[in-house]
C-alpha positions in Angstrom: 47.7 0.7 -32.3 44.7 3.1 -31.7 44.8 6.6 -32.3 41.9 7.6 -29.9 42.0 8.5 -26.4 40.4 6.1 -24.1 39.4 7.4 -21.0 37.9 4.3 -19.0 39.2 0.9 -19.2 37.7 -1.6 -16.8 37.7 -5.2 -16.8 35.4 -8.8 -14.6 34.8 -12.2 -14.6 31.5 -13.2 -14.9 32.8 -16.8 -14.7 36.4 -19.2 -14.6 37.6 -17.8 -11.6 37.1 -19.7 -8.4 36.0 -22.6 -10.5 37.0 -24.8 -13.6 35.1 -24.3 -16.1 32.4 -21.3 -17.1 34.6 -18.9 -18.2 33.4 -15.5 -19.4 35.4 -11.9 -18.9 34.2 -8.9 -19.6 36.9 -5.9 -21.1 35.0 -2.4 -21.1 37.0 0.2 -22.5 34.5 3.6 -22.8 31.2 2.3 -23.7 32.0 -0.6 -25.6 31.8 -4.5 -23.8 33.9 -6.8 -25.4 32.7 -10.4 -24.4 35.9 -13.2 -23.9 34.2 -16.5 -24.3 31.0 -18.1 -23.7 31.5 -21.1 -21.2 29.6 -23.5 -19.5 30.4 -25.9 -16.2 29.3 -29.0 -15.3 27.4 -29.5 -12.0 29.9 -30.1 -9.0 28.3 -33.0 -6.6 25.9 -31.0 -4.5 24.0 -29.3 -7.7 21.5 -32.5 -7.7 20.2 -33.4 -10.9 21.6 -30.0 -12.7 22.5 -30.6 -16.4 24.8 -28.0 -16.7 25.6 -24.7 -15.4 26.3 -21.4 -17.2 27.3 -18.1 -15.9 24.3 -14.8 -14.9 24.7 -13.0 -17.5 22.2 -9.9 -15.8 24.8 -7.7 -16.5 25.2 -8.4 -19.9 21.6 -7.8 -20.6 21.3 -4.5 -18.8 23.6 -3.4 -20.9 23.2 -5.4 -24.3 23.3 -1.9 -26.2 27.1 -1.2 -25.8 28.1 -5.3 -26.1 30.4 -5.6 -29.2 30.5 -9.1 -29.9 31.6 -12.2 -28.6 35.3 -13.8 -28.8 35.6 -17.1 -28.5 39.4 -18.4 -28.4 39.1 -22.3 -29.0 36.1 -24.9 -29.3 36.0 -26.8 -25.5 33.0 -26.3 -23.8 34.0 -24.6 -20.8 34.5 -21.8 -23.4 31.8 -22.1 -26.0 29.1 -24.1 -24.5 27.2 -21.3 -22.9 26.9 -19.1 -26.2 23.4 -20.6 -27.1 22.1 -18.8 -23.8 24.0 -15.8 -24.2 22.8 -14.9 -27.7 18.8 -16.1 -26.6 19.2 -12.7 -24.2 22.2 -10.8 -26.3 22.4 -11.1 -30.1 25.6 -9.7 -31.2 28.3 -11.4 -33.3 30.5 -14.3 -32.6 34.3 -14.4 -33.5 36.2 -17.3 -33.5 38.6 -19.5 -35.7 36.4 -21.9 -38.5 36.6 -25.3 -36.2 35.7 -23.0 -32.5 32.7 -22.2 -34.7 32.0 -25.3 -36.5 31.8 -26.7 -33.1 30.1 -23.8 -30.9 27.4 -24.2 -34.1 26.9 -28.3 -33.6 26.5 -27.2 -29.8 24.0 -24.6 -30.2 21.7 -27.3 -32.7 22.0 -29.5 -30.0 21.1 -27.4 -27.4 17.8 -26.4 -29.7 19.0 -23.0 -30.3 16.6 -21.2 -32.8 17.4 -17.7 -32.9 19.5 -15.7 -35.3 23.6 -15.9 -34.8 25.6 -13.5 -36.9 29.4 -15.3 -36.5 32.3 -14.2 -38.1 35.6 -16.3 -38.7 39.0 -14.7 -38.0 42.1 -16.4 -38.3 45.1 -15.5 -36.1 45.9 -12.7 -38.7 42.8 -10.8 -38.2 41.8 -7.1 -37.4 38.5 -6.1 -35.9 37.9 -2.5 -36.0 36.0 -0.8 -33.6 35.2 2.7 -31.9 37.0 2.6 -28.9 39.7 -0.4 -29.4 40.9 -2.6 -32.1 40.9 -6.5 -31.6 43.8 -9.2 -32.9 44.3 -12.7 -32.3 47.4 -15.0 -32.1 47.9 -18.5 -32.3 48.3 -20.3 -28.8 49.3 -24.6 -28.4 46.4 -26.6 -26.8 44.6 -29.9 -27.4 42.4 -28.7 -29.7 43.9 -26.7 -33.5 42.6 -23.3 -34.4 42.7 -22.1 -31.0 43.3 -18.3 -30.2 44.3 -15.5 -27.8 42.6 -11.9 -28.0 44.2 -9.0 -27.6 42.5 -5.5 -27.5 44.3 -2.5 -28.4 43.5 0.6 -26.1 45.3 4.1 -26.4 47.1 2.5 -23.0 47.9 -0.2 -24.6 46.8 -4.3 -25.4 44.6 -6.0 -23.1 45.4 -9.6 -23.6 43.0 -12.4 -22.6 45.2 -15.9 -23.2 42.8 -18.4 -23.8 43.9 -21.9 -22.8 47.6 -22.6 -23.4 50.7 -24.5 -23.1 54.3 -24.0 -25.2 55.5 -27.4 -26.6 58.5 -27.4 -28.3 58.0 -30.2 -30.1 54.4 -29.4 -31.7 53.2 -30.0 -34.8 51.8 -27.7 -37.5 48.5 -27.1 -35.9 49.0 -26.7 -32.9 52.0 -24.2 -32.5 51.8 -20.9 -31.0 52.8 -17.5 -32.6 55.3 -16.8 -29.7 56.8 -14.1 -32.2 53.7 -11.9 -32.2 53.3 -12.8 -28.4 56.7 -11.4 -28.2 55.6 -8.2 -30.4 52.6 -7.4 -28.0 54.9 -7.4 -25.5 57.1 -4.8 -27.2 54.3 -2.8 -28.1 52.8 -2.8 -24.7 51.2 -4.6 -23.0 48.3 -2.8 -20.4 47.3 -6.3 -18.9 47.0 -9.8 -18.8 44.5 -12.3 -18.2 46.0 -15.3 -17.8 45.2 -19.4 -17.9 45.9 -20.7 -14.5 44.9 -24.3 -14.8 48.3 -25.4 -13.7 49.6 -23.0 -12.1 50.3 -25.0 -8.9 52.5 -27.5 -11.2 56.3 -26.8 -10.9 58.2 -27.6 -14.5 57.0 -27.9 -17.9 53.9 -29.4 -18.9 55.2 -33.0 -20.9 55.5 -32.6 -24.8 52.6 -34.3 -26.5 55.3 -36.2 -28.9 56.4 -37.9 -25.6 52.6 -39.0 -25.0 52.5 -40.2 -29.0 55.8 -42.3 -28.5 53.9 -43.7 -25.4 50.8 -44.4 -26.8 52.4 -46.4 -29.8 54.0 -48.3 -27.7 50.7 -49.3 -26.1 49.2 -50.4 -29.0 52.3 -52.7 -29.9 52.5 -54.3 -26.6 48.6 -54.8 -26.7 47.8 -58.9 -27.7 44.1 -58.2 -28.3 41.9 -55.4 -28.7 42.3 -51.8 -27.9 39.8 -49.3 -26.0 40.9 -46.1 -25.9 38.9 -43.4 -24.0 38.9 -39.8 -24.6 37.4 -36.5 -24.0 35.6 -36.4 -27.1 37.3 -32.7 -27.8 40.5 -33.8 -27.3 41.3 -33.7 -30.9 45.2 -33.8 -30.4 44.5 -36.8 -28.4 42.2 -38.5 -31.2 45.0 -37.8 -33.5 47.5 -39.6 -31.2 45.2 -42.7 -31.1 44.9 -42.5 -34.9 48.9 -42.2 -35.2 49.3 -45.4 -33.2 46.8 -48.0 -35.0 48.2 -47.0 -38.4 51.7 -47.5 -37.1 50.8 -50.5 -35.6 48.4 -51.9 -38.5 45.2 -51.6 -36.6 42.0 -50.5 -37.7 40.0 -47.7 -35.3 36.0 -47.8 -34.9 34.7 -45.0 -33.7 31.4 -45.1 -31.1 29.8 -42.6 -29.0 27.6 -39.4 -30.7 29.4 -36.3 -29.5 32.8 -38.4 -30.9 31.2 -38.7 -34.1 30.1 -35.4 -34.0 33.1 -33.9 -32.9 35.1 -36.1 -35.4 33.1 -35.5 -38.4 33.3 -31.9 -38.0 37.2 -31.9 -37.3 37.8 -34.5 -40.6 35.5 -32.4 -43.2 38.0 -29.1 -42.3 41.1 -31.3 -42.4 42.0 -30.7 -38.4 42.9 -34.2 -38.1 44.9 -36.4 -40.5 43.5 -40.0 -41.0 43.9 -42.6 -43.7 40.4 -43.6 -44.9 41.0 -47.8 -45.1 41.9 -46.9 -41.4 38.6 -45.9 -40.0 35.8 -48.8 -39.6 32.3 -49.3 -39.5 31.7 -51.0 -35.6 29.4 -53.4 -37.2 32.3 -54.3 -38.7 34.9 -55.1 -35.8 33.8 -59.0 -36.1 35.3 -59.5 -39.5 39.2 -58.8 -37.8 41.2 -60.3 -35.4 41.0 -58.7 -32.1 44.6 -57.7 -32.9 43.7 -55.3 -35.4 40.7 -53.7 -34.1 40.9 -49.7 -31.7 37.4 -49.0 -30.6 37.8 -45.0 -29.8 35.0 -44.3 -27.9 33.8 -41.4 -25.2 30.2 -41.1 -23.2 27.8 -39.0 -22.5 28.6 -34.9 -23.0 32.4 -35.9 -24.2 33.1 -38.0 -21.1 34.4 -41.4 -21.7 34.1 -43.0 -18.0 30.0 -43.8 -18.5 30.6 -45.3 -21.7 33.7 -47.5 -20.1 30.8 -48.7 -17.2 28.7 -49.7 -19.6 31.2 -51.6 -21.8 32.8 -53.2 -18.3 28.9 -54.3 -17.0 28.5 -55.9 -20.4 25.2 -53.7 -21.1 26.9 -51.5 -24.2 24.9 -51.6 -27.4 27.9 -51.7 -29.6 30.8 -53.3 -27.8 31.6 -55.0 -24.5 34.7 -55.5 -22.9 36.3 -59.2 -23.4 39.0 -60.9 -21.6 42.0 -59.9 -23.7 41.0 -56.4 -24.1 43.3 -53.6 -23.4 41.8 -50.0 -22.1 43.5 -46.9 -22.7 42.5 -44.2 -20.2 43.7 -41.2 -22.5 41.8 -38.7 -20.5 42.5 -36.2 -17.3 39.7 -37.2 -14.9 37.0 -34.1 -14.5 37.2 -32.8 -10.7 35.0 -34.7 -8.5 35.2 -38.1 -11.0 38.0 -39.9 -9.4 36.5 -42.1 -6.9 34.3 -42.9 -10.3 37.3 -43.3 -12.5 38.8 -46.2 -9.5 35.6 -48.1 -9.6 35.6 -47.6 -13.5 39.2 -49.4 -13.6 37.7 -51.9 -10.8 34.7 -53.2 -13.1 37.1 -53.3 -16.4 39.4 -55.4 -14.5 36.8 -57.6 -13.2 35.5 -58.0 -16.9 39.1 -59.3 -18.4 40.6 -56.3 -19.3 44.1 -54.7 -19.0 43.9 -51.6 -18.2 46.4 -48.6 -18.4 45.6 -45.5 -16.5 46.6 -42.1 -18.4 48.0 -40.2 -16.1 51.4 -39.5 -16.8 51.3 -41.4 -19.8 49.7 -41.5 -22.5 48.2 -38.6 -21.7 49.3 -34.8 -20.2 47.5 -31.6 -19.2 46.7 -29.2 -22.4 47.2 -26.2 -19.9 51.3 -24.8 -19.4 53.1 -25.3 -16.1 54.5 -23.0 -14.1 57.5 -22.5 -16.5 55.7 -21.6 -19.7 53.0 -19.4 -17.6 56.6 -17.3 -16.3 57.5 -17.5 -20.3 54.0 -15.6 -21.1 54.1 -13.5 -18.6 58.1 -12.7 -19.5 56.8 -12.7 -23.6 54.2 -9.8 -22.8 55.4 -7.8 -19.9 52.3 -6.6 -18.8 51.7 -3.1 -16.5 49.4 -5.2 -15.1 48.0 -8.5 -14.4 44.8 -10.8 -13.6 44.9 -14.3 -13.8 41.7 -16.6 -14.2 40.6 -19.8 -15.9 41.1 -21.4 -12.3 40.0 -22.4 -8.9 40.9 -19.7 -6.5 44.2 -21.4 -5.1 45.2 -21.3 -8.7 44.7 -17.4 -9.1 47.1 -17.4 -6.1 49.8 -19.9 -7.3 49.8 -17.3 -10.5 49.5 -14.2 -9.0 52.7 -15.8 -6.8 54.4 -16.5 -10.2 53.5 -13.0 -11.8 55.6 -11.7 -8.5 58.6 -13.9 -9.2 58.7 -12.6 -12.7 59.4 -9.1 -11.5 55.7 -7.9 -11.1 54.6 -6.2 -7.7 51.4 -7.3 -5.7 50.2 -3.5 -6.8 50.2 -4.8 -10.2 48.4 -7.9 -9.3 44.5 -8.2 -9.4 42.5 -11.9 -8.1 39.4 -11.3 -9.3 36.2 -13.1 -7.7 33.3 -13.9 -10.1 31.5 -10.2 -10.6 34.7 -8.0 -9.2 35.5 -5.2 -11.5 39.3 -4.1 -12.0 38.9 -0.6 -12.9 42.3 0.6 -14.6 43.0 4.5 -14.0 45.7 6.4 -12.9 48.7 4.2 -13.7 46.7 1.5 -11.3 44.8 -1.2 -11.1 42.0 -0.8 -8.4 38.3 -2.5 -7.5 36.2 -1.2 -9.4 32.7 -2.1 -7.7 31.0 -5.1 -8.3 28.7 -6.3 -11.1 25.8 -8.8 -11.0 27.4 -12.6 -10.9 26.7 -16.6 -10.0 25.5 -19.4 -11.2 22.3 -20.2 -13.5 21.5 -23.7 -13.3 20.0 -25.9 -16.4 17.7 -28.5 -15.5 16.1 -30.2 -18.7 14.9 -26.9 -20.8 14.4 -25.2 -17.4 16.7 -22.3 -17.3 17.4 -20.7 -13.9 14.5 -22.0 -12.7 16.2 -24.1 -10.3 17.8 -22.4 -7.1 19.0 -23.1 -4.0 15.9 -23.7 -2.3 15.7 -26.4 -5.0 19.0 -27.9 -4.3 18.3 -27.5 -1.0 15.1 -29.8 -1.0 16.7 -32.1 -3.2 19.8 -32.7 -0.8 17.1 -33.1 2.0 15.3 -35.7 -0.2 18.0 -37.6 -0.9 19.3 -37.8 2.4 16.3 -38.8 4.7 13.6 -39.2 2.4 9.6 -37.9 2.1 7.0 -38.5 4.1 3.3 -37.2 2.5 0.9 -36.7 5.9 -2.6 -37.0 4.0 -6.1 -35.4 6.4 -9.2 -35.1 5.3 -11.4 -32.8 7.5 -14.7 -32.1 7.6 -14.9 -28.2 8.4 -18.5 -27.7 9.1 -18.2 -30.5 11.9 -14.4 -29.3 13.0 -13.2 -33.5 12.9 -11.4 -35.8 10.9 -12.8 -37.5 8.6 -10.7 -39.8 6.8 -7.2 -40.3 7.4 -4.7 -39.2 8.7 -2.8 -41.4 6.5 1.1 -41.3 6.1 3.5 -42.3 2.7 7.0 -42.4 2.9 9.3 -42.8 0.3 13.1 -42.8 1.2 12.8 -42.7 4.9 12.4 -46.1 6.0 10.9 -49.8 4.5 7.1 -50.0 5.5 6.9 -53.3 6.0 9.6 -53.3 9.2 8.3 -49.9 10.5 4.7 -50.5 11.1 5.1 -49.4 15.2 6.8 -46.5 14.2 4.0 -45.0 11.9 1.2 -46.4 13.8 2.4 -44.2 16.1 3.3 -41.1 13.9 -0.3 -41.3 12.9 -1.3 -40.6 16.4 0.7 -38.2 17.2 -0.9 -36.4 13.9 -4.3 -37.5 14.7 -3.7 -35.8 18.2 -1.8 -33.0 16.2 -5.1 -32.3 14.1 -7.6 -32.6 16.6 -6.2 -30.1 19.4 -6.3 -27.3 16.2 -9.8 -28.4 15.4 -11.0 -27.9 19.4 -10.0 -24.0 18.5 -12.1 -21.3 18.0 -10.2 -20.0 14.6 -10.1 -23.0 12.0 -6.4 -22.0 10.8 -4.9 -24.6 7.8 -1.6 -23.1 7.9 -1.4 -24.1 11.7 -2.8 -27.0 11.3 -0.1 -28.1 8.6 2.8 -26.8 11.2 2.0 -28.5 14.1 1.5 -31.8 11.9 5.5 -30.9 10.4 6.5 -29.9 14.1 5.2 -33.3 15.9 6.1 -35.5 13.6 9.9 -34.2 13.1 10.3 -34.1 16.5 9.2 -37.9 17.3 10.9 -39.4 14.1 14.6 -37.8 14.9 13.5 -38.8 18.6 12.7 -42.6 17.0 15.4 -42.4 14.0 18.2 -39.9 14.1 16.5 -39.0 10.8 14.7 -36.1 9.4 12.6 -36.7 6.1 11.0 -34.3 4.5 7.6 -33.4 5.6 4.8 -32.7 3.7 1.3 -32.8 5.1 -1.8 -32.2 2.6 -5.2 -31.2 4.4 -8.2 -31.9 1.9 -11.7 -30.6 2.7 -14.0 -33.3 2.5 
């Protein structure tokens, strides 16, 4: 498609490899940088108190005049959630389909983005021209409409980024992938394919959504009382199934949850959900209908439904609580690390009197292609080079094996880590060095001000608690004028540990007095001695290592 000869082609991942979420990839063609997605990741268990995680964009900031735009594949948070943080530092046009941009704007508003952003709406037939390359798009099948893959056309062939995809042979019009376009790209010549690896370990094909829809309707018919259907807020195909099942079984649907309501309103307004107006009722009107006429569609904080279900089970939800005879449908796959929480929640729901039907393999299916679909994508594209993306390392390795099964050699495959640059030159794909990468942690309104040291402190506090040791010194007379006083939180129960703390006070006093007896007066030395002597004593007595904070005052 491009006539100009490109001299340099490099590819890199700032996120989305070696992890699930935080998707952000760079294609560097000559002097131009094209950014593919700008996602966030929800914190892992050890990231105590962190709200969300975004990619380190130092490289983009350093080269912002070269960035041509950000190209969004679809409206899930792991692909759009980091946008407001990126645009704060690198203000470039954002390209996306109608629904994707609407969801991105809503997310940025929620994140209180105050800058100006240039959004350019595209569809799957659009073509955007730049000096170094042209960019085109093709529709993919995913759990949210308006999902596209991106093709950057260079003189050496197209760099194709699939975004999230699966091939569902029974997909409805809104979710049908443009297989013909993909095949044409392959015929014209794909230089490098960056492909979704989420289900690369799963053999066969991902279950069809039509099967899920049938089972959902059957479950609605079987339910004797209310149906509480829990879904991710942005999983629009599942939400459509719930409404379809409700319409077929003559039930009314009440939508509960702010994040769900926001996505629902946007999707309805833009025509991406087909719902009869008489099906939707306000939550306040649930009591006007028989239980077997009601469906409660719910989600929770950040679109995650488990928290909302727990509140309902504990009878502490503001709007709806579980009662005997309810049927709870978990129409959402567990996020990584939440499996134990889900089992606890199911237990609580049963205790509250509900019947629970877990979603796995029933009315939930993956929105990512399994091994046979990944092979199909590789065969359609016939790429010269292949980079597995969007997945933990074992998934990337599994996808690389699939590529080899499809006839690619190991020399044609590049498995990246965050920050690794893959350079395509002289007919080969080779390592091209490293660019800055990593996690930027967002805690409240702080962006990146919580690092490894703060997390380490939080981890210590969560494990063995904290001990504050307050001593007031008379510097002139070189003696203790007040204290030592010990204040403890999360270490021991004070009333039952009086002897331990009395001995700790004696040890602190001895350490301070020994220091005061010396000629030189060293504040930091006194603090260190207090910390060391206490640490040793408390570990001997309790086998715990609380965080010890010595506080010295003059008076």
